[in-house]
Each structure stands twice: as C-alpha cells, then as structure tokens.
C-alpha positions, 0 to 999 in steps of 0.5 A: 291785164284789162278786163273786155265788156263782152267774151267770147268762147271760141274752143271749139273743144266740148264745153265739159272738158274746160268747165266743172259745172253740177250740171255738166250735160248742158254744157256742150258746145260748138260752132256753126260751118257752112252746108253744101244741102239746100239752104233753109231760108225761114225758120219755119223750114227749119223747124221742119227740118228739126222736127223730122231729125228729133227723134235721133237727136233726143236718142244721142242726147239722152243716152250721150253718144257720140253728140258731135257727129250725130247732133252737132254736125247736123244741126250746125249746118243748118242753122248757119244756112239760116243766120250765121252767129248763132251758136247752141248748148244743149242737154238733158234739164231732166231725165225726160226733157232734152235742151236746146239753148241757142246763143248769139254768143253774145254779141247785139246784133243777132240777140233779137234773130235768136229770140224770134227763132226759139218763139217760132219754136214748135210744141215737140213732146221731150224738147224745151227751145232757150233763147240766150243762156239762163242765169244760173246761181251754181258756181264753176271750176276752170284750170284749177279755179273755183268761180264763185259767190264765196270767191268773187266780189264787186263794187261800182265805179262812179264817174261824174260826167257819166253819172248814168254808167254802171262800171263794175270793179269785179274782184277774185280772191286769187288773181294775181299777176301769173295768173291773170288771164286765166282768172279773168277768163273764167269772170266772164264766165262764171258772170255771163252765168250768174247773170244769165247772157241777155243780161250780162250783154247788155247792162252793164257798161264797163267791167275790170277783173282785179284782185283784192289788193288792187281795190278801191272801195269795200267790198260788195258780195258777188250773191248782191250783183242781180239786185244793183243792177234790177236798180240801177236799171230802174233808176235809169229807165225813171230817168229816161223812159219817153225821152226822144229828140226830133231831129227835124230842125236840127244843123248839120255840119259839113266837115273835111279832113285830109287823111294821112295818105292825102286822100280827104275824108267828107263828113255830114254830122247832126252838131246840135244832136252831138249838144243834146243833154239826154244821150244815154237814153238811146244808149244803143250805138249803130255803126253801118258800112256800105262799102263801095269801089273809088279807086279811080276819084281818090277813094270817093264814089261816083254819082252811081254810088253815091245815089245808091247810098243816099237810097239806102240811107233814106230807107233807114230812115223810113224804118227807123225813125226819131219819133220812135227813138232811132237817131240819125247822128250822120256819115261820113265816105272816105277810102271806099266806105259810108260808114252811117251812124245811129243812136237809138233807144233799143238794139231789137228793131234795128238788128231786124230793120238792117238785117233785111236792108242787107239781104234786100241790097245785097246784089248791089253792095255790100252793107253790114253793120254793128251794134254796140252800147256806148250811153254818152256817145264817145265814140262820136268825140272825133266831131266835136270841134 
C-alpha cells in the first residue's frame, strides 16, 4: 500500500458527509463543470460577476440552504471558464463572515492562478477570500478512524546520495493490512489540513504511510513536523540561495534511439548540465508537450512543424532565462510529440509563462505542460550514458 506525494479528492459527495470536523461548515467540496454562457476571461470579469450575485450566495451559505444548487452550480462554471483546475470550499468562518477558499487541489501548475485570482478579489462586506487551503491543527475522523496528533507520528529517512530530499515515513498507530487504504487516505487528508495545502504540496519530496510494526526509527510526534520542515527549508535556502548556472558554453549532445515499433527517437540534451553538482538548487521540473502530425514521416515532424516548435521553444527561453533560475535541459522528439524540459528555481513564473504560451499558440498546435518536484533530476537519468 505505497504512499503518494499528493492526495487528490475525487468524490462529488459533499465533503461533510465523509469527514467529521470541528468546523463542518467549511467542509463542502465540489468540482467544476463547463459553462454554456458567455465565457469569463479575466480576473476582473469574474469578480464583477461575483459581486452581482454575492448577496444570494452569502444568504444561502449562512442559512446552510441548498448550497449545491444555489451556489456550487452557479460558481463552478464561471470559475471553469476562467481557468480549468480550480476548486473551492466554502462556509461561515464566523457568524457574519462567509469564506470562499480557492484551491488547485494540489496541482502545482495551478497554484499561481489561485493566488493571483484571490489577490485580485475586491473587498466585499461579509466575505473573506482565501488562496489555498490553510493549515489547521484540528484532527479529523473518517470511516470510523481518528487522525490527530495523538495517533500519528513520523520520522525522516536520510539518503547519502540525496541529502536534501525530505523523505518522510508517517506512522498511524491503527494501520494494518485490512485498513491500509482507508488509513492512508485519511493520513493524506490530515496532512493537507495540518500543514496547509501549499506546504504539503511543495515542501515534502516523498511520503510513505506505515504502521507501528514497520517503523525503522524512533517516532517523533506529528506535532513537531511543522518545525522540522521549517528547519529543513531554512537549511536548503542557506545552502542554495543565489545558485545559478550559465548554460551559454555548455555542450549539448544529440541522442538517437530506435523504438520498439522501428520509429526513431531523437533528443538534444545539455549533458554538461546533467553532471552539475547543484541540481537540487533547481528542484522544479517543467515538462512541456507539443503535439504534431507525424503520420506521414514515421512519427517525426515535417519542416513546418519543426520550425513552429523551434519558434515556441526559443520564445519560452526568452521568458525563462538561465540567469533567472530556469535551465533548458533539452528536448526529445518521437511519435508525434516534442517534449521540452526545464529545471527551475520556482514553479510560479513557469506556470504563468506556459499558460500564456498555450493560449497564444492554441490555433496552431496542441501545447500542454506539467510541473513537478524532482530535486536530483532523476527524470533525466535515461539521458545519461
């Protein structure tokens, strides 16, 4: 029953039916659906629409009325028009204040947009707008099991070949083979609440959930986890703050491989960069995908597609420069797909730049991207000889 770095909610059942919390009014969760109305395209347009409807929204939340129909089903399509992949929770944070928490549900590339959307929010009497699920010391109860500071502990796993990685074993005192899946899910929800969404998504590299009998070290109360992560982050910043790599004089290598179906894979990789000793200073990996039609060329692009993809890559590099902490590791081409790789100091600027690029070229090609944490660039081990 292996652990995963991020837990993703998938149920459309109101969250309060799944978890008992000391603040159940904040436990309503929904996913978004596509809108058939005229689309909202800017933060300002969204908030203008929200202000026109906020009194009705406020009333139904405060009265705990038909929130699904009167609030969720109205708000969700409008947010989805603005940007797919934004979710929300809502409830009364005190007797007179309704809170709307916007969340990317742990998806790194969408954190920036949630933060920017809340930053653009107007001041509205009776409302509080929050970007990302905040930290809470409150325990939860799920499926008959409790998850709190009394029955959850942890220890850190150290790796000689990866001293900067934060690899945690989280121990729940009740975990056994029969309840492994339920306990594992509950622990991830607890950690998301306990640390807050941003910290949980960005500070921990690996997590495994185990029972007491499998613990290999002395257990540390989970209440000390925040201080542990703060200490590790401080050490990391002191070690790598200001670390940059100039790729201008690096050597790039052309690699070729034959796929199982006989088609070719061609990659251009900055092999000098792959030997850099300070990889962990740029822990965020950006994987950009550009699709093309290579059906008449054994999966490879024609001249027109190649030229367009080179233009796109050059434009990305103009925005994401090595001096600013964004390193172009290389790209590979095969099977109707060009993949471009960057290693980055942060994830917010790449999120913004690549979303703009996706919109700019959407009439010419299909461009998408993913951002994930890989401090030692293990994703690129396949390019090493």
